[in-house]
N, C-alpha and C positions, 0 to 999 in steps of 0.2 A: 413357111416361116423363115424369115431372114435373120441371121445372127446380128447384123448391123442394126436392125430395128430393136433388138432386145437389149443391147449394151451400148451405152453412150461413151464418148471419149472420157468423161469424168470418172467412169467406173474403172477405166484402165490406168489413168494417171492419178496418183495420189497427190492431193493438194495439202494434206495435213498429216502429221505423224506425231505419235506419242513418244516423248523422251523416255528412255529406259532408266534414267537416273532419277529425275524429279517427277515423272509421270504426267507432266503437263502436255497437252496437245497444242502444237504450234504449227505455223505455216512452214511447209517443207523448204521453200527456197529462202525465206528470210530467217528462219529459226535454226537451220542446220547447215553444217559445213559440207561442201562438195568435196568428197574424198577421192573420187575416181574421175579426174577431169577428161580423160581420153574416152570415156564411155558415153559422153553426151549428157543430156538432161533427164536420164531415167531415174526413177525413184530409188533404185538400188545403188545409185552413185552417191547418195547422201548418207551421212553418218546417222546412227541411231541415238546419238547423244547431242542434245541441243547446244547452241553456242555458249550460253551462260554456264552450263554444267561443265563444258570443256574448259572454259577459262578458269573456273574454280578448281578443277582437277589439276591443271597445269601449275597454277600458283601454289596449291597445296603440296605438290610433289617436287617443286623446284628446290634445288640444292641450296642450303643456307650457307652463305659466305661468312665464316667465322673471323676472317681477317688474321688468322694465326700464322699463315704462311709468310715467310720472309725470304728475300733473295739471299742466297748463300754468300757469306762474307769470306772470300778467299784471300 
């Protein structure tokens, strides 16, 4: 019994991942950001948060510019 016959390459490489925020299953390469670029194309190199949820989080947590700061008048 050969191990190579039991497992195919598709079992070792994940092609889809479920977002931990919205719960939608998306394509790993197109739907998630690569966060560890020096690790290659391993599934562990990709984020667990999809691109859309990441964008929403960044916009939501962005500091609001109130415009109240003025240059000191010396």
